Backbone bond lengths (Angstrom), bond angles and torsions (degrees), N, CA, C in turn:
res aa  C-N    CA-C-N  psi(-1)  N-CA   C-N-CA  omega(-1)  CA-C   N-CA-C  phi
1 X - - - 1.440 - - 1.532 108.02 -
2 X 1.308 115.20 138.83 1.456 121.10 -179.59 1.524 109.21 -112.83
3 X 1.329 115.42 170.47 1.459 120.17 -177.98 1.524 109.83 -131.22
4 X 1.313 115.79 133.67 1.461 123.10 175.83 1.519 107.20 -104.20
5 X 1.335 117.36 129.86 1.461 122.27 179.06 1.515 108.08 -115.37
6 X 1.335 115.63 129.22 1.461 122.05 179.19 1.522 109.55 -121.72
7 X 1.329 116.84 132.99 1.462 121.56 173.07 1.516 106.60 -93.94
8 X 1.316 115.74 103.84 1.455 122.22 -175.30 1.524 109.12 -102.45
9 X 1.304 116.55 134.91 1.463 122.62 176.87 1.527 112.26 55.46
10 X 1.322 116.27 50.33 1.464 121.84 177.09 1.522 109.45 -77.12
11 X 1.336 116.32 118.97 1.458 122.79 177.73 1.527 108.35 -129.35
12 X 1.326 118.61 171.46 1.470 119.33 176.10 1.532 113.62 -62.24
13 X 1.331 118.11 -18.41 1.463 121.40 -177.43 1.525 114.45 -101.95
14 X 1.345 117.65 -22.99 1.462 118.69 -174.77 1.526 111.69 -162.47
15 X 1.334 114.21 171.67 1.462 121.06 174.86 1.524 108.34 -152.21
16 X 1.302 114.92 147.24 1.458 121.79 172.13 1.527 106.61 -112.58
17 X 1.320 116.36 124.96 1.460 121.82 -178.39 1.525 108.22 -106.53
18 X 1.327 115.61 123.59 1.459 121.48 179.44 1.526 107.96 -110.76
19 X 1.326 116.57 129.18 1.458 120.70 175.35 1.526 108.71 -119.32
20 X 1.334 114.37 137.91 1.458 121.36 179.33 1.521 108.18 -132.14
21 X 1.312 116.71 132.54 1.465 121.47 176.41 1.523 108.66 -92.51
22 X 1.347 115.66 143.41 1.461 119.45 -178.68 1.518 111.15 -152.34
23 X 1.331 114.27 164.11 1.460 122.10 171.45 1.528 107.14 -126.01
24 X 1.324 116.01 157.90 1.459 121.67 177.61 1.519 107.97 -117.48
25 X 1.327 115.33 123.25 1.463 121.59 177.36 1.524 107.53 -125.71
26 X 1.317 116.29 121.49 1.466 122.39 -179.89 1.532 111.76 52.27
27 X 1.325 116.29 40.67 1.458 120.93 176.35 1.516 115.31 81.41
28 X 1.321 117.86 0.26 1.468 120.93 179.74 1.520 109.42 -107.81
29 X 1.333 116.45 133.40 1.452 122.84 -179.76 1.534 109.25 -87.45
30 X 1.347 116.05 125.83 1.463 122.10 177.17 1.527 108.65 -117.73
31 X 1.324 116.18 121.49 1.459 120.29 -179.41 1.520 110.26 -80.98
32 X 1.326 114.92 141.28 1.458 122.60 -176.90 1.534 108.47 -113.80
33 X 1.328 117.27 126.72 1.461 120.99 176.49 1.509 112.67 71.79
34 X 1.309 114.75 -168.28 1.466 122.02 -178.55 1.527 110.55 -93.90
35 X 1.324 117.09 149.98 1.466 119.65 175.81 1.530 110.41 -65.94
36 X 1.313 115.87 153.08 1.466 122.03 175.24 1.518 107.49 -110.10
37 X 1.323 117.26 135.43 1.462 122.08 -179.25 1.524 108.99 -123.29
38 X 1.329 115.98 135.11 1.465 122.44 175.29 1.516 108.25 -133.28
39 X 1.326 116.75 136.92 1.464 122.14 -179.87 1.528 109.53 -109.45
40 X 1.317 115.44 140.58 1.460 122.05 178.73 1.521 108.41 -132.78
41 X 1.332 116.12 143.87 1.462 120.38 176.59 1.518 109.71 -112.96
42 X 1.319 115.78 156.37 1.458 122.65 -178.04 1.530 109.85 -82.66
43 X 1.327 114.62 66.74 1.463 122.69 175.00 1.524 107.08 -121.29
44 X 1.314 116.78 175.96 1.466 119.29 179.11 1.527 109.99 -61.37
45 X 1.334 116.87 -48.74 1.470 119.43 -178.46 1.528 111.34 -70.47
46 X 1.336 117.87 -35.01 1.463 120.99 177.43 1.515 112.19 -63.61
47 X 1.325 116.32 -38.78 1.466 121.03 177.82 1.527 111.07 -65.81
48 X 1.323 116.03 -39.52 1.466 119.99 177.59 1.518 110.07 -64.28
49 X 1.328 116.61 -46.60 1.462 121.39 -177.80 1.535 111.83 -63.12
50 X 1.326 117.42 -45.41 1.464 119.52 -178.91 1.533 110.65 -67.42
51 X 1.329 117.33 -34.16 1.469 120.74 178.33 1.520 111.60 -64.47
52 X 1.326 116.99 -30.78 1.465 121.68 179.84 1.527 112.41 -81.06
53 X 1.338 117.65 -21.97 1.462 120.27 -170.86 1.524 116.42 -114.48
54 X 1.314 118.19 -20.87 1.462 120.58 -174.12 1.530 110.61 -108.14
55 X 1.335 117.78 122.70 1.468 120.41 -178.96 1.533 112.12 -76.91
56 X 1.305 114.42 166.24 1.465 121.48 171.75 1.524 108.53 -73.64
57 X 1.282 120.03 152.37 1.458 130.03 1.04 1.527 113.42 -87.19
58 X 1.333 116.86 5.00 1.465 120.94 -177.43 1.525 111.94 -64.72
59 X 1.347 116.12 -41.03 1.452 120.19 179.50 1.525 110.98 -60.48
60 X 1.320 117.20 -44.43 1.472 120.68 179.65 1.526 111.49 -63.28
61 X 1.321 116.77 -34.54 1.468 120.37 178.31 1.522 110.93 -64.83
62 X 1.327 116.33 -43.39 1.470 120.21 178.58 1.521 109.73 -65.37
63 X 1.325 116.64 -47.38 1.470 120.31 -177.08 1.526 112.02 -65.61
64 X 1.327 117.69 -28.46 1.468 120.14 177.25 1.523 110.51 -63.27
65 X 1.325 117.12 -39.12 1.466 120.31 178.26 1.521 111.00 -78.80
66 X 1.320 117.70 -39.71 1.464 120.95 -177.66 1.529 112.74 -70.46
67 X 1.309 118.32 -26.21 1.456 120.91 -179.47 1.523 112.12 77.25
68 X 1.321 115.37 -162.23 1.464 121.21 -174.68 1.523 114.35 -91.92
69 X 1.334 117.23 -11.21 1.460 120.35 -172.44 1.525 111.68 -122.38
70 X 1.339 117.31 126.96 1.470 119.71 174.95 1.528 109.97 -63.35
71 X 1.339 116.89 141.62 1.465 119.96 179.83 1.527 112.91 -115.32
72 X 1.320 117.24 -7.06 1.465 121.04 178.89 1.521 107.80 -103.28
73 X 1.350 117.47 124.11 1.468 118.78 179.80 1.528 111.45 -68.20
74 X 1.312 114.51 152.68 1.464 120.41 175.81 1.528 108.76 -67.42
75 X 1.336 117.10 142.34 1.467 118.53 177.59 1.521 110.08 -66.60
76 X 1.317 115.05 142.63 1.457 119.30 178.12 1.517 108.73 -80.09
77 X 1.315 114.66 135.33 1.457 120.40 177.75 1.514 107.42 -102.23
78 X 1.303 114.36 119.84 1.457 119.92 -178.02 1.515 109.24 -77.48
79 X 1.314 115.33 129.00 1.456 120.97 178.49 1.519 108.51 -93.38
80 X 1.299 117.85 114.84 1.455 121.87 179.37 1.513 109.45 -111.70
81 X 1.290 114.47 127.33 1.456 118.92 174.71 1.512 108.80 -89.72
82 X 1.288 116.08 126.77 1.460 121.14 179.34 1.533 106.39 -107.64
83 X 1.300 115.15 116.58 1.461 118.73 -179.93 1.525 108.97 -91.29
84 X 1.312 113.44 140.67 1.451 118.64 178.74 1.513 109.11 -88.20
85 X 1.291 117.20 142.67 1.468 121.89 179.54 1.493 110.70 -97.97
C-alpha cells in the first residue's frame, strides 16, 4: 500500500495536510479508506509538530513558504486555580 500526501491550502500562516492510502492494480490507482487531514499553524509549537509528522520533501516545501520566523502567536493557556472545599 502506498500513500499520497497533498499540501492543501498552504498559506504563510497555516497548512492542511491530506494523506490518502492507495494501491495500484494494472496501472490504476485505487484509494483505500477515508483521507486523513491534519492542520498545522506557523507557530513555534506548530513548526515542531509538523517537523515530527511530515516527511521530506513536503516539510521543506512548507518551510520554504513559512520562512524562518513563526508568525502565529502561541495560544494563551489560562491558569485556573481550583480551591478545594
